[in-house]
C-alpha positions, 0 to 999 in steps of 0.5 A: 474491526478484525482481520477475520473479516478479510479473506487473504487471496491464494499465494502466488507461485510459478505460473501464476497469471498476473495482469499488468495494468495502468489504472491511473497515470500513464507510463513514462516510457515504453520500456516500463511495459517491458520491465513489468513483463520481465519482472513477472517472468523473473518471479516465475509469473506469467504476465498478462498485459492489459490491452490499454496499459500502453495508452496515454491520455493527458495525465492519465493512462488512457480514458476512464473507459479504457482504464476501467475496462482493463481493470474490470476485465482482469478482476472478472477473468477467472484465469487471472491470479493477481492484478499488479499495477504498473504505476500510480500517479493520478486517476484511480479515484475517477473510476473507483465508483465504477469498478465491479468488485463482486467477482473478488468475493467469489474468487479472491485474487491479489491486488498489488500497488501503492501511491494512487493505487491506495484508493483501489486497495482500500476499496477492494477491502471494503467492497470485497472483504479482501486482503490487498497488498501495498507493494512496489509497482511492476514497472521498476526492478525490485531491489534485493530487499524489496524482492525478499519482502515481496516474496515473503508476503505474496509467495510464501505459505507458512503452515502455522499461519505465522512467520514470526520476526524473520530477518532477511538473509545475510546477502540481502542488505538492509537499508541504512538510510534513515532510522525508525524513531519512537514518537509514543512508546508501547505495543499494539495489535490490530488489523493493518490499514492505510496507505498514501495519506493524500489518497486516504484523505480523498476517500473521507466521506466515501464508502471506501474509507477504511474502518480505523477502529482498533486498527494499526494505521500506516501512512506515507506520501511523496512531494507534499508540503509540510503544511499540507501534511498538517492539513490532511492530519487535521482533517482526519482528526476532525472527522474522528478517524484517528480517535479509535486507532490502536497505533500508528505506523508512519512510513517515508514522506519523501521529497517533503517540502516547506513552501511557506515563508511564514516559518517552519515546523519540524515533521516530528512536531506536526506528527506529535500534534495529531498523534501524540494525544491519541496515547497509542504507540506511534513510530515513524521512518518505516520503509514504506512508500516512495523509496526503492527499498520497501516492504510489501504490506498485506492490508487487512491482516493482524499486525503487531507494532512495537513502537519502542523497538521500532518493529512491525510484525505481520502475524499472517506473514512477517515484516521486520 
């Protein structure tokens, strides 16, 4: 596996037409749509709202047919420069096998989102050889930290193809909550692959599960019991998915629960059980996942993990 296998879509700029879609869970309030459009305009983009983005069908944003129609139309439309998802929730895996990724091979465009959208990001990589973007949803305002990283990865062109380790400007506050902890020291380089742990587990056995050989795997999740995280990592180990990774980047596991009365393990103990025996660099606590201040990570590009220093460098654009 290597980043040379993936095509990075053109950067976004003033006037880029961005489709705002809800291919999974429903928007919680009408203002989510308005905020998404306002955010696009604030970034200089032209928002194009999916015809069914406002729909509500149980715990889904419209029927499978409606959500699929919006997604396939946006992918196929040559006038659309990017697809930015408004929400995760649940529902992407219901329609994933009916998404037509072929137009992305002819005209690459940015696919942006996270959480349940992890399924779409990884499928677009596998089916279209496309670099995709694990990034904040469009329905919520970006903090200065998140916006700075979004801009660096999605809207910046560097002639050398590398930005280096660039710190945010002095007026952008770096998150002080939490810290990056080294589990296994060392450095490693490889394609950046991963996303929400629950969704990665859901993709096991499908053609959409990413190739982790030589990759830097990153994972995050929200609202899971610790024993469930344990079980998901156990399955990844059981199917051999972890055996050839070059390193592991663990993001935020927010709202982590300990629902069993049979005793407790620490999060670090669970991680150590499955990741320490791999004998590759591992660190946890990175600002990715269900947090306000988060990185935008381009999946498929080469990255360098320094687990000892608690740093991640994206070689086709910088994250620190």
